[in-house]
N, C-alpha and C positions, 0 to 999 in steps of 0.2 A: 451683691446687687440683684434685685428681683424685679423682673418685668413680666407682666401678664400678657399672654397671648390669647386672642379671641379667634375661634371658640376653643373649648376644651383645653384651656390654658394649662391646668395642673394635672390633666388626666393622661399624660403620656409617660413613657418610661425614661425620659431624659433626665429626670431628677431635679429637685429643688433643694437648696440648702435647708436643713432642718426638717425635711419631710421623710416620713417612713416609707420605704419601698416595698413593704409587705403586700402581697397580692390580696385583692378583695376576696371575701369569703364566698366565692362562686366556684371554687375549684371542683367541689363535688358535683355541681351541675354540669360543668364543662366536660366532665368525663362521661356524662350520659348522652345517649343518642338524641340529637336535636330533631325538632319538628314532629315528634310523635307524642301522643298523649295530650293532657291538658295542663297548661301552665298556670300555677296558682296566682300569678301576678294579676290575671284578669279578675279573679275573685276580689283581690285588693282594690282594683279599680272600681268594681261595682259597689263594694261596701263604702269606699271613700266617696263615691258619687252620691249615694243615699244620704250620707252624713251632710255633705255639702248642700243638698237640696233642702233638708230640714233646717239646719242651723243657720246658714247664711241667708237662705230665702226669707225666713221670718225676720232676721236682723235687718235686711234691706227693706222690709215693709214698714219700718217705723214711720216713714213719711205719711202713711195712710192714717196712723193714729194721731198725727200731729194736730190737726184741727179739732178733733174731739177732745183732746187734752186741753187745748187752749180754751175751747168753749166752756168746759166744765170748771176749770180752775182759774182761768184768767191770767195765766202766766205770760210773760213776754216770749217772743220767738227766740231771743238769745238765751233766756233762762231754760227754755224747753230743749232747744237744740244743744245746749251746753251739756246735757246728760249724755248725748251721743258723743260729744267731744271727750267727755270724761271717760266714757266707756273705751274709746280708742286709746286714750292715755294709759288706761289700765292694761289694755291688750298689748300695747307697745312695751310696757314695763315687764309683763309676764311672758311675752313671746320668746324672749331669750331663754328663760327658764324652761319653757315648754320645749324649745328646740334642743336644749341640753338633755332633758329627760327623754326625749324621743331618740336621740343618739345613743343614750345609755340603757334605757329600759324598754324601748320599743313603743309603737303607737297604741297598742291595745289598752294599756293602763292609762296613758295620757288621755285618750278619747273617752274612756269610761268616766274618769273624773270630770272631764269637760261636759259630758252628758248630764251629770248631776248638777253642776254649777249652772249651766245654761238653761236646762229645763226648769230649775228652781227659780232662776231670775225671771224667766218669761211668765211662769205661773204666778209669782208674787206680784208682778205688775198689775194683776187684776185686783189687788187689794190696796193700791196706793191712794192716799188722801192728802199727803203733804209733799212738797218739793223734794225734801231730803230723801224720801222714800223712792222717788224716781231716780235720784242719783245713786242710791244704794242698790236697788234691784236691777235697774238697767245698766247703770254705770259700773258698779263693782261686780255683782254676781254674773250678769250676762257678759260683761267685759272680760272677766276672768275665764268664763267658759269659752268664749270665742277665741281667746289666746291659745287654746289647746286644739283648735280645729285646722285652720288654714295651713300654718307652717308644718305641723306634724304630718298632715296628709300629703302635702306636696313633697316633703322630704322623703316620705315612704315611697311614693311613686318614683322619685328620682333614683332610689336604690333598686327598685324592681325592674326598671326599664332604662336602656341605654340608647339603642338604635332608634327606638320610637318614643323617646322620653317626651318630646314636645307634643306628639300626637296623643299619648296617654294622659299627659298633664292637661291637654286641651279638653279631653273628655271629662276628666274630673272637675276641672275649673268650669267647664261648660255646663255642668250640672247646677252650678250656682245660678246660671241663667234660667234653668227650669224652675228653680225656687223663686227667683226674682219675677218670672213670668206668672207663676201660680200664687205666690205668697200675697201680693197686694190685692189680687182679685178675691182670694179666699177671705182675707182679713176684711176687705170692704163689705163682702157679703155677710160675714158674721156680724160686723158692726151694724149694718143696716137692718139685719134680721133680729138680732138680739141687742147687744151693746158692746162697747169696747172692752169692758171687763171680761165678759164671757169669751170674747175673741182672744184675749191674752191667755186666759186659762186653757182654752181648747188648744191653741197653738203650742203652749208650753208643754202640755201633756204629750202631744204628738211628737214634738222634737225630742223630748226625753226618751220615749220608747224607741223611736227610729235610731237615735244615736247609740243608745245602750246596746241594742241588738246588733247593729252593724259593726260596732267597735270590736265585738268578739271574733270577727272574721279577719281582723287585721293582723298581719305578721310583719316583723321588722324588715327583713330582707330575705332573698332566696338563699337558703343554705343547702338543703337537699330535698326540696319539695318539688317533685315532678320535673319533667324535662323542660329545658329552656328552648324557646324558638331559635332557629338557626341565626337569624339576624342579631339576636341579643347575644348569642355565644360569640359570634365574630367580633362584636363590639366589645364584649367583656374581656376578650383576650388582649385588647388594647387599653383597658381601663383597670386601674388598681386602686388600692386604698390610699395611695398618696394623694396629696392635694394640699392646699394652703390651710394652715391653722389660722385662727382669728388674727393673731398679732402680725402675721405676714400679709393677710388680705387687707387689713385696715390701713396698711402703709402704702397701698397702691392708689393711683388716681382712679382706677376703675371702680373701686369700692365706693368712692364718694360720688362718682357720676351716677352709679346705680342708686345710691341713696337719694340723690337729687331727683332722678326721674321717678323713683317710687313716691317721693314727697308730692310731686306734681300730680301723679295719678291719684293718690289718696285725697288730696285737696279737691280736685275737680269732681271726682266720683261722688264724694259725700256731700259736697255743696249742692250737687244735683239731686242725689237720692233723697235727701232730707227735705229740700225746699222746692223741688219742681212741682209737687202736688199742691202745697198751699199757694204757690205762685199761680198755678193754673186755676185753682178755685177763686182766687182773687180776681182773675180775668173774666169770671163768670161761667167757667166750665163746670159741669156737674161733677160730683165726687167720683162717680163710677168711671167717667171718661178720664178724669185726672189720674186715678189709680191705674188706669190702662196705659198711661204714658210710661210708668215704671215697668209695667209688664212688657210693654213693647221693647224697652231697652233690654230687658232680660231675654226676651225671645230672640232678638237680633244677635245678642251676644253669644247665644248658644252656637249659632252657625259660625260666627266670627272666631270663637275660641277654637273650634275644631279645625277650621280651614287655616287660620293663622298659626295654630299650634303645629300643624304639619308643615307649613311654610317655614317656620322657625327651625325645624329639623333640617331643611335643605339649605336655607340661606343664613341661618343664625338669628338669634333673638333681637340683635341690634336693629336689623332692617325692619322687623315687626314693630318695634317701638317708634322708629322714625315715621312709618306709615300711620300708626295709631295716634301719635301726638299731633300730627298734621291734621288729621280728621277731628281730633278733640278741640283744637283751637278754633277751627272753622265752625264747629257745631255750637260752641259757647257764644261766639259772636252772633250766630243765627238765633240762638235762644233769646238774646237781648231784644231782637226785633219781633219775636213770635208773639202774636196776640190772638191768633185763632187756633182752633183745634188741629186743623191739618198741618199748620206750621209747627206746632208742638210735637206732633207725631213724626214729622219729617226730621225734626231735631232728634227724636228718640232713635230713629234708624241710624243716622250718622254717628251719634254718640254711642249707641250700642255696638257698632262696628269697632270704634276706638276702644271702648271699655273692654271688649272681648280680647282684642289683641294685646293690650297691656296686661290683663289678668293672666292670660295663659302663658306669658313669657317670664313671669317673675321667678319661679323656681328654676326653669331651664337656664336662664341667664346666669344665675348664681352658680349652678353646676358647671356650666360651660367655662366660666371664668375662674372658679376657685376649686373645682373638683368636688369629690364626695366625702373626703376624710372628715371634715367638720361642717358638712352641709347644713345640718340643723342649726348649729350655733351661728354660723356666718349668715345664713338666711334670716335667722331671728334678729341679728344685729342690724343688718342692712334694711330689713323690713320695718325698722323703727322710722325710716323715712316715710313709708306709707302711713304708719299709724300717726306720725306727727302731722302729716298732711290731712288725714282723716279727722284728727283732733281739731285742727285750726279751721279747716274749711267750713263745716256747718256752723260753728260759732260766729265766724266772721260774716258769713252770709246773713245769719239771723240778726246780728247786731246792726249791719248796714240797713236791713229792712226797718228795724226799730227806729233808727234815727232819720231815715229818709223816706220811709213808707214805699220803698221800691227795691226790687232786686237787680236793677240794671247795672249799678256799679259792681255788685257782687259777681255778676256773670262776666263783666268786662275784666275784672281782676282774675277770674278763673281762666279766661282766654289767655291772659298774660302768663299765668302759671303754666298753662299747657305749652306755651312757647319755650319756657324755661326747660320743661321736660324734653322737648324736642332738641334743644341745644345740648342737654346732657346725653341724650341718645347718640347724637352725632359725635360727641367727644369720646365715646368709647371706640377708639380706633383699633383695628387689627394690628397688634404689635407683637414683637417677638419676645421670647423668654430666655433669659440667661441666668446662670448661677455662678457665683464666685465664692 
């Protein structure tokens, strides 16, 4: 019988049936003097952050391209947002593979391949003329490239940091906020100055170069690279390579509750990120101010990710999710009523806080519940909840607008989904672990 304890359920020496008790490969570091010299983990954090800024920042700026694509090709909103949904379906399918490859081969190779796929997808978007090309270049190529970004980087950070895992994850995931802050503004400037085709080409080249260079600085985990900070050594002495394998994790209630809250997060996030700009423009707000709403969400999320990431280190990621989904539900109800610019920007502040808390706690909650032994694989599997939500959310919102000429019902449904995420967060109870 296996019960999961929260937090660090599988990261103790008490043992779980079927789990290997071999110590994690940090022994060489533990023998070194702590607190002196430079820890290479910080280079990994910087490289990961640069990749996040470029890759996901541009990906989240798709909403800025939404109206130009509609105006030029006359597609429906469901058809256009369907490419984003298809991209997330591809990401969900390949994320497990990328997680396995990260566990076995390390992040450098995975992120190099992702750079080629993602950069190519963004650059080829400048050449589309048919709907099938949108689904191929954004859906397949960019989707496949994105599958090699988030999970491999978060898994790598989880291996490099223990005592400050939440804080370091918050920094890396917080860099998505920098990209989300800058990406829509840069894309909108490029579109207004040149056109949407030049914008895709320029951003694609930039993402390819940034990712390719930064990926070469990634290493899988600390083996004998420099001294480890004292806090990390003290924590590593309590942490070993044992942990749940996938077949153990998937039999727990915790796994499915995390799957559910990830689904709610993905649904709400991308229903907003794809449709808040066209919704704002429909209300008579100019394109630059509408793009600024996404940027505001990204900017607020930077602070939220760092602060709530550190909070998660002290109180556990469960409490962060409870706070975040409460804010998310309120913000979605407020968005239904928002008709003026100031109301939309107030929504961006509250939603940005919620988004930051949810994002920064994804990898830590998986590590806390299931350990590091198969972190990449388990994270990849449970993250299918997020990708499923991100697949369904934009399409549902677009379809509702097409049939009703309003986003009100879509935002109300999103508020309900956020409440489901809150319920799943509450259901992850601190329980004990036994082995028989």
